[in-house]
BAMARTI-739216 format. One record per atom (N, C-alpha, C, O): residue in three letters; x, y, z. Coordinates in steps of 0.1 Angstrom, whole numbers, plus 5000, padded with zeros to 4 digits. Layout:
BEGIN
ALAXYZ...
REM end
This chain:
BEGIN
MET504052304754MET504252274768MET504052124771MET504452084782ASP503452044762ASP503251904765ASP504551824762ASP504651704766ASP505551884755ASP506751814752ASP507751814763ASP508651894763ILE507551714772ILE508451704783ILE508951554783ILE508351474778PRO510151534789PRO510751394788PRO509851294795PRO509051334804GLU510051174792GLU509251064798GLU509851044812GLU509051014822VAL511151044814VAL511751014827VAL512851124830VAL513551164821TYR512851164842TYR513951244847TYR514651174858TYR514051124868TYR515951164858TYR516751084868TYR517251184878TYR517951274875LEU516851164891LEU517251254901LEU518751264902LEU519551164901GLU519251384905GLU520651424904GLU521251444918GLU522451424919THR520451474928THR520951504941THR520151444952THR518951404950ILE520751424964ILE520151374975ILE519051464980ILE518051424986GLU519151594977GLU518151694981GLU516951674973GLU515851694978GLN517051634960GLN515851604952GLN515151474958GLN513951474958MET515951374962MET515351254968MET514551294981MET513451244983ARG515151384989ARG514451425001ARG513151504998ARG512151485005ALA513251584987ALA512051664984ALA510851584980ALA509751634982ILE511051464974ILE509851394970ILE509451284980ILE508651194977SER510051284992SER509651195002SER508251215007SER507551125013ASP507751335005ASP506351375010ASP505351334999ASP505551354987GLU504251265004GLU503251214995GLU502551324987GLU502251314975LEU502251444993LEU501651554986LEU502551604975LEU502051634964ARG503851604977ARG504751654966ARG504751544955ARG504851584943GLN504651424958GLN504551324948GLN503351344939GLN503351324927ARG502251374946ARG500951394938ARG501151524929ARG500651524918ILE501751624935ILE502051744927ILE502851714914ILE502451764903ILE503951644916ILE504751604905ILE503951524895ILE504051544882GLU503151424899GLU502351344891GLU501351424883GLU501151404871ILE500651524889ILE499651604882ILE500351694872ILE499851714861LEU501451764876LEU502051854867LEU502951784857LEU503451844848GLY503051654858GLY503651574847GLY502651554836GLY503051524824ARG501351574839ARG500251564828ARG499951694821ARG499751694809GLN499951804829GLN499551934824GLN500052044833GLN500252024845PRO500252164827PRO500752274835PRO499552334843PRO498352324839MET499752384855MET498752444864MET499352554872MET500552564873THR498452644877THR498852744886THR498852684900THR498252574902VAL499452754910VAL499352704923VAL497852704928VAL497452614935LYS497152804924LYS495752814928LYS494952694923LYS494152624930GLN495152654910GLN494552544904GLN494852414911GLN494052324913LEU496152404914LEU496652284921LEU495952274935LEU495452164939GLY495852384942GLY495152384955GLY493752334954GLY493252264962LEU492952384944LEU491652344942LEU491452204938LEU490552134943TYR492452154930TYR492352014926TYR492651924937TYR492051814938LEU493551954946LEU494051874957LEU493251904970LEU493451834980GLY492452004970GLY491752044982GLY492752094993GLY492552065005GLN493752174989GLN494752224999GLN494752374999GLN494352434989ALA495152435010ALA495152575012ALA496252635003ALA497252575001PRO496052754997PRO496952814988PRO498352834994PRO499352804987ALA498452875007ALA499752895013ALA500552765014ALA501752765012LYS499852655017LYS500552525017LYS501052485003LYS502152435002MET500252504993MET500652474980MET501752554975MET502752504968HIS501752684978HIS502852774975HIS504152724980HIS505252724974TYR504152674993TYR505352634999TYR505952504992TYR507152504989HIS505052404989HIS505552284983HIS505952304969HIS506952254964VAL505252394961VAL505652414948VAL506952494947VAL507852464939HIS507152584957HIS508452654957HIS509652564960HIS510652574954GLU509452474969GLU510452374973GLU510852284961GLU511952254959LEU509852234954LEU510052154943LEU510752224931LEU511552174924GLU510352354930GLU510952434919GLU512452464923GLU513352464915ARG512652484936ARG514052514941ARG515052404938ARG516152434935VAL514552284939VAL515452164937VAL515452124923VAL516152024919GLY514752194914GLY514752164900GLY513852054895GLY514051994884LEU512752024902LEU511851924898LEU510551984892LEU509851914885LEU510352114894LEU509252184887LEU509852304880LEU510952364884LYS509252344869LYS509652464862LYS508452554859LYS507352504856GLN508652684859GLN507652774855GLN507652774839GLN508752814834VAL506552744833VAL506552734818VAL505852844811VAL505952854799GLU504952914819GLU504153014812GLU503653114822GLU503453084834THR503453244818THR502853344826THR501653404818THR501853444806ARG500553404824ARG499353464817ARG498753574826ARG498753574838GLU498253684820GLU497653794827GLU496153774827GLU495553754817LYS495553774839LYS494153764840LYS493653864850LYS493953864862ARG492853954845ARG492254064853ARG493354144861ARG493254174872GLY494454164854GLY495554244859GLY496454164869GLY497354224874ILE496254034870ILE497053954878ILE497853854870ILE497253794861LEU499153844872LEU499953754865LEU499853614871LEU500053594883GLU499453514863GLU499253374867GLU500453294862GLU500753294850LYS501153234871LYS502353154868LYS501953004867LYS501252944876TYR502252944855TYR501952804853TYR503252724855TYR504252754850PHE503052614862PHE504252524865PHE504052384859PHE502952344856ARG505152324856ARG505152194849ARG506252104855ARG507352164859ALA506051984857ALA507151894862ALA508151874851ALA507951894839VAL509451844855VAL510551834845VAL510351714836VAL510951704826ALA509551614841ALA509351494833ALA508051424838ALA507551464849LYS507551334830LYS506351264834LYS506551164846LYS505651144854ASN507751114847ASN508151024857ASN509551054863ASN510351104856LEU509751024876LEU511051044882LEU511650914886LEU510950814889SER512950904885SER513650784888SER514950814894SER515550924892VAL515550724902VAL516850744909VAL517850674900VAL517750564897SER518850754896SER519950704888SER520950614896SER521050634908GLU521550524890GLU522550444896GLU523750534901GLU524350504912GLY524050634893GLY525150724897GLY524850794910GLY525850814918LEU523650844912LEU523250914924LEU523450824936LEU523950864947LEU523050694935LEU523150604946LEU524650574949LEU525050554961GLN525450574939GLN526950554941GLN527550674948GLN528550654956ARG527050794945ARG527650914951ARG527150944965ARG527751024972THR526050884968THR525350914981THR525750814991THR525850694988SER525950855003SER526350755014SER525050675017SER523950715015PRO525350545021PRO524250455024PRO523250515035PRO522050505034ASP523750585045ASP522950645055ASP522050755050ASP520850755054GLU522450835040GLU521650935034GLU520550875026GLU519350915026THR520950775018THR519950705010THR518850635018THR517650655015ILE519250565029ILE518350505038ILE517450605045ILE516250575046ALA517950715049ALA517150825055ALA516050875046ALA514950895050SER516450895033SER515450945023SER514350845020SER513150875020VAL514750715018VAL513750615016VAL512950595028VAL511750565027SER513550595040SER512750585052SER511650685054SER510550665058ALA512050815051ALA511050925051ALA509950905042ALA508750925045MET510250845030MET509150825020MET508250715025MET507050725023LEU508850605030LEU507950495035LEU507150535047LEU506050495049GLN507750625056GLN506950665068GLN505850755064GLN504750745070ASN505950835054ASN504850925049ASN503750835043ASN502650855045ALA504150735035ALA503150645029ALA502450565040ALA501250555039SER503250515050SER502650445060SER501650525069SER500550485072ARG502050655071ARG501250745079ARG499850765072ARG498850765078SER499950785059SER498750815051SER497850695051SER496650705052PHE498450575049PHE497650455049PHE496950425063PHE495850395063ILE497750445074ILE497150425087ILE496050525089ILE495050495096THR496150645085THR495150745086THR493850705079THR492750715085ALA494050655067ALA492850615059ALA492250495066ALA490950485066LEU493050405071LEU492450285078LEU491750325090LEU490650275093ALA492350415098ALA491650465110ALA490350525108ALA489350505115ILE490250605097ILE488950665094ILE487850565091ILE486750575095MET488250455083MET487350355080MET486850275092MET485750245093LEU487850245101LEU487550175113LEU486550255122LEU485650205128ARG486850385124ARG486050465132ARG484650475127ARG483650485134LYS484550485113LYS483250495107LYS482450365107LYS481250355104GLN483250255109GLN482750115108GLN482250095094GLN481250035091SER483050145084SER482650135070SER483550035064SER484750055062PHE482949915060PHE483749805056PHE483349765041PHE483449645037GLU482949865034GLU482649835020GLU483949805012GLU484949875014ARG483849705004ARG485149664997ARG485649764988ARG486849774985GLU484849854982GLU485349954973GLU486150064980GLU486950124974ASP485850094993ASP486550205000ASP487750155008ASP488550245011PHE487850035012PHE488749995022PHE490249995016PHE490449955005PRO491150055024PRO492550045019PRO493049905019PRO492549825027ALA493949875010ALA494349735008ALA495849725011ALA496649805007LEU496149615018LEU497549585021LEU497649425021LEU497149355030ASN498449385012ASN498649235011ASN500149205008ASN500749285000GLY500649105013GLY501949065011GLY502048925004GLY501148845007ALA503048904996ALA503148774989ALA504548744987ALA505448824984GLN504948614989GLN506248564986GLN506148494973GLN505348414971VAL507048534964VAL507048474950VAL508448414947VAL509448474952TRP508448304940TRP509648244936TRP509848254921TRP509148194913VAL510748344918VAL511048374904VAL512548384901VAL513348404910THR512848374888THR514248394884THR514448544883THR513548624884ASP515748584882ASP516048724881ASP515348794869ASP514748904869GLU515348714858GLU514648764846GLU513148774848GLU512548874843GLU512548674854GLU511148684857GLU510748794866GLU509648854865TYR511648814876TYR511448924886TYR511349064878TYR510349134881LEU512249084869LEU512249214862LEU510949224853LEU510349324852GLN510649114847GLN509449104839GLN508149134847GLN507249194842LEU508149074859LEU506949094868LEU506849244871LEU505649294871LEU507949314874LEU507849454877LEU507349534865LEU506549624867LYS507749494853LYS507249564841LYS505749544839LYS505049634836GLN505349424842GLN503949384841GLN503049464851GLN501949514847ILE503549484863ILE502849564873ILE502749704869ILE501649764870ASN503849764864ASN503849904859ASN502849914847ASN502150014846ALA502849814838ALA502049824827ALA500549824830ALA499749884824LEU500249744841LEU498849734846LEU498349864851LEU497149904850VAL499249934858VAL498950064865VAL498850184855VAL498050274857GLU499650174845GLU499850294836GLU498550354830GLU498450474830PRO497550264825PRO496350324820PRO495550404830PRO494650484825PHE495750394842PHE494950454853PHE495650574859PHE495150624869ARG496850614854ARG497550724861ARG496950864859ARG497250954866ALA496150874849ALA495451004846ALA493950994847ALA493450884843PRO493251094851PRO491751094851PRO491251064837PRO491751114827ARG490150974837ARG489550944824ARG488150994823ARG487450974813GLY487651064833GLY486351124833GLY485251024834GLY484151044830ARG485550904841ARG484450804842ARG483650834855ARG484150884865GLU482450794855GLU481550804866GLU482050724878GLU482350604876GLY482150784890GLY482550704901GLY484050704903GLY484650634912GLU484750764893GLU486250764894GLU486750844905GLU486350954907ARG487750784913ARG488350854924ARG489850834924ARG490350724920GLU490550924930GLU492050914930GLU492350824942GLU491850834953ARG493250724940ARG493750634950ARG495250624949ARG495850644938THR495850604960THR497350594960THR497750444960THR497150364967PHE498550414951PHE499050274949PHE500550264951PHE501350334944VAL500950194961VAL502350184965VAL502750034964VAL502049954969SER503850004957SER504249864956SER505749854961SER506549954959MET506049744967MET507449724972MET507849584968MET507049484969ALA509049564964ALA509549434961ALA511049434965ALA511849524962TYR511449324972TYR512849324977TYR513249174979TYR512449084981LEU514549154980LEU515149024983LEU515349014998LEU516249085003PRO514648925005PRO514848915020PRO516248865023PRO516748775016VAL516848925033VAL518148885037VAL518048795049VAL517548835059PRO518648675048PRO518548575059PRO519248635072PRO520348695071GLY518548625083GLY519048675096GLY519048825097GLY519648875107SER518248895088SER518249045089SER517349095100SER517449205105GLN516449005105GLN515449045115GLN516149025129GLN516548915133ASP516249135136ASP516949125149ASP515949085160ASP515149165165GLU515948955163GLU514948905172GLU515148955186GLU514248945194ALA516349015189ALA516549065203ALA516049215204ALA516149265215SER515649275193SER515249415194SER513949425202SER513149335202PRO513749545209PRO512549565216PRO511349555208PRO510249495212ALA511349605195ALA510249595186ALA509849455183ALA508649415183ALA510849375180ALA510649235176ALA510149155188ALA509249075187SER510649185200SER510149115212SER508749155216SER507949065219ALA508449285214ALA507049325217ALA506049265207ALA504949215211PHE506449255194PHE505649195184PHE505349045187PHE504248995186ALA506448975191ALA506348835194ALA505448805206ALA504648715206ALA505548895216ALA504748885228ALA503248905224ALA502348835229ALA503049005216ALA501649035212ALA501048915204ALA499848875206GLN501848855195GLN501448735188GLN501148615197GLN500148545195GLU501948605207GLU501648495217GLU500448515225GLU499648415227ARG500148635228ARG498948665236ARG497748645227ARG496648595232ALA497848675214ALA496648665205ALA496348515201ALA495248485198ALA497448435202ALA497248295197ALA496348215207ALA496448235219PRO495548125202PRO494748045211PRO495647945219PRO496647895214ARG495247925232ARG496047845241ARG495747695238ARG494547655237ALA496747615237ALA496547475235ALA496447405249ALA497247435258SER495547315250SER495547235263SER496547125263SER497147095253ALA496847065275ALA497846965276ALA497546845267ALA498446775263SER496246825265SER495846705258SER495746735243SER495346645235SER495946855239SER495846885225SER496846805216SER497946775220THR496346765205THR497246695196THR497846785186THR497146855179PRO499146795185PRO499746885176PRO499446855161PRO499246745157ALA499346965154ALA499046955139ALA500146875132ALA501346885136SER499746795122SER500746725115SER501646815107SER502846775104LYS501146925103LYS501947015095LYS501747155100LYS500647185105PRO502747245099PRO502547385104PRO501447455096PRO501247425084HIS500847555102HIS499847635095HIS500447735086HIS501547785088GLU499647775076GLU500147885067GLU499348015072GLU498148015073ARG500148115074ARG499448235080ARG499248345069ARG500148365061ILE498048395068ILE497748495058ILE497348625066ILE496448625074ILE498048735063ILE497748865069ILE497448965059ILE498148975049GLY496349045060GLY496049135050GLY495049235054GLY494349225064ILE494949345046ILE493949455048ILE493349485034ILE494049495025GLY492049495034GLY491449525021GLY490349435017GLY489349405025LEU490449365005LEU489549275000LEU490149144998LEU491249134992THR489449035002THR489948904999THR488748814997THR487648825004ILE488848714988ILE487848624984ILE488348484984ILE489348454978TYR487648394991TYR488148254992TYR487148164984TYR485948164987SER487648104974SER486848014966SER486847864972SER487747844981ARG486047784967ARG486047644972ARG487447574968ARG487947504976LYS487947614956LYS489147554952LYS490347594961LYS491247524964ASP490347724965ASP491347774974ASP491447694986ASP492547644991LEU490347664993LEU490247595005LEU490547445003LEU491147385012GLU490047384992GLU490347244989GLU491747224987GLU492347124991ARG492447324981ARG493847304979ARG494647304992ARG495547224994SER494247385002SER494847385015SER494547265022SER495447205029ALA493347215022ALA492947095029ALA493646975023ALA494046885031LYS493846975010LYS494546865004LYS496046855008LYS496646745010LYS496646975010LYS498046975015LYS498146945029LYS499246915034GLY497046945037GLY497146915051GLY497747035059GLY498247015070LYS497647155053LYS498247265059LYS497247375061LYS496847445051LYS496747385073LYS495547475075LYS496047625074LYS497247655076ILE495047715071ILE495347855070ILE494947925083ILE493847905088ASP495848015088ASP495548105099ASP495348245092ASP496248295087ILE494148295094ILE493748425087ILE493648535097ILE492948525107ASP494448645094ASP494348765102ASP494048875092ASP494948915084PHE492848925092PHE492449015081PHE491449125086PHE490649105095VAL491649245080VAL490849355083VAL490249405070VAL491049435061GLY488949415069GLY488349475056GLY487149395052GLY486149385060TYR487149355039TYR485949285033TYR486449145030TYR487349125021CYS485749045036CYS486148905033CYS484948825028CYS483948825035ARG485148755017ARG484048685012ARG484448535009ARG485448505005PHE483448445013PHE483648305011PHE482548265000PHE481348295002ALA482948204990ALA482048164979ALA480948084984ALA480948014994SER479848094976SER478548024981SER478647874981SER477947814988ASP479647814974ASP479747664974ASP480747614985ASP481047494985VAL481247704993VAL482047665004VAL481247605015VAL480147665019THR481647495021THR480847425031THR481447445045THR482647465046PRO480647425056PRO481247425069PRO482347315071PRO483347345078GLU482147205065GLU483147095066GLU484447135060GLU485547105065LEU484347205049LEU485647255042LEU486347365051LEU487547365051ILE485547445058ILE486147545067ILE486847465078ILE487947505082GLU486247365084GLU486947285094GLU488247225089GLU489247225097GLN488247175077GLN489447105072GLN490547205068GLN491747175069ALA490147325063ALA491147415057ALA491647535066ALA492747585064ILE490847575076ILE491147695084ILE491447655098ILE490647585105GLY492647695103GLY493047675117GLY492547785126GLY492147755137ARG492647905122ARG492348015130ARG491748135122ARG492248155110PHE490848205127PHE490148315119PHE490048435128PHE489248435137ARG490848535125ARG490748665132ARG490448765122ARG491148785112PHE489248835124PHE488748925113PHE488049035119PHE487349025129LEU488249155113LEU487449275116LEU487049335103LEU487849375095GLY485649355102GLY485249415089GLY483849355085GLY483049325093LYS483749345072LYS482449295066LYS482649155061LYS483549135052LEU481949055066LEU482048915062LEU480948875054LEU479748885058ASP481248825042ASP480148785032ASP480248635031ASP481148585024ALA479348565038ALA479348415038ALA478048365042ALA477248445048SER477748245039SER476448185043SER476448165059SER477448175065THR475148145064THR474948135078THR475748015084THR476348025095GLU475747905076GLU476447785081GLU478047815082GLU478647765091VAL478547875071VAL479947905071VAL480348005082VAL481447995088ARG479448105084ARG479748195095ARG479848125108ARG480748155117ALA478948035111ALA479047955123ALA480347875124ALA480947865135ALA480747815113ALA481947735113ALA483147835116ALA484147795123LEU483147945110LEU484248045112LEU484248095127LEU485348125132LYS483048105132LYS482948155146LYS483748055156LYS484348105165ARG483747935153ARG484447835161ARG485947845159ARG486647795168LYS486347905149LYS487847925146LYS488248065151LYS489448095149GLU487348145156GLU487648285158GLU488448315171GLU488248245181VAL489348415170VAL490048465181VAL489848615181VAL489848675170GLN489648675192GLN489248815193GLN490448905187GLN491548885191ILE490048995178ILE491049085173ILE490749225177ILE489649265177THR491749295182THR491549435187THR492449525178THR493649505177ILE491849635173ILE492549735166ILE492549865174ILE491449915177GLU493649915177GLU493750045184GLU493950155174GLU494650145165ASN493250265177ASN493350385168ASN494750445170ASN495250455181PRO495450485159PRO496750545160PRO496750685167PRO497750745168
REM end
């Protein structure tokens, strides 16, 4: 029963839709490691049997799960299910056969589910006022400049880093976490500045920004903005690098933020333009005071 393919390439748009749900993705991942009954899956995932029956049935119906064994236990037949492969991937042929609208709808549903789960986890942490770095959900964005070959190599490296942690190892304190990564080529002019969402975002950013007085002297260089959720650590070298470039950092962060012990208030003044933060701040008393002078009130509304 352990002999299953490494990769299964999705054949239909219905299969793509079926795995847009995060719970189903977890089911596929678990049954890619070993066969289980619906009851065992429910206990493992903390889900009601009726809910698990529904999702397993749907995944079996579209050909992503198979019944691999039946065992009799105390007069009851137990059905064991297994994923068709350890990993799922979308074939180029499926994308060619599927209309752009259908593909976008499927990917959109997947992203919405991931986003909803992330926001739920974030809301729980905020309501509990729990800002321990081990628990906080992480969201960070980065712009990278790479060749096409380096880009493909980077994706392989990220997958290789994650691979050893895809299955439980029985270590103390080990917990299941969801890891989602996205990489794409930005399209110039793709952001519709006239859209209501873009206008609302721009208005919110303007309200949050500190007001400059008429006598204010404009900065010699634009600020670099950093937005993130989770864990971030600033070393003395990080801040000295920004100060040397003459490009101050505007920080918008929720989570656990640490400034190294050798960071000075003077360096904060030179390197940071604005500091908006909600969470747990690990810094010296002097650095905290310097950051306070850079602070703008941040408000997080529960979803």
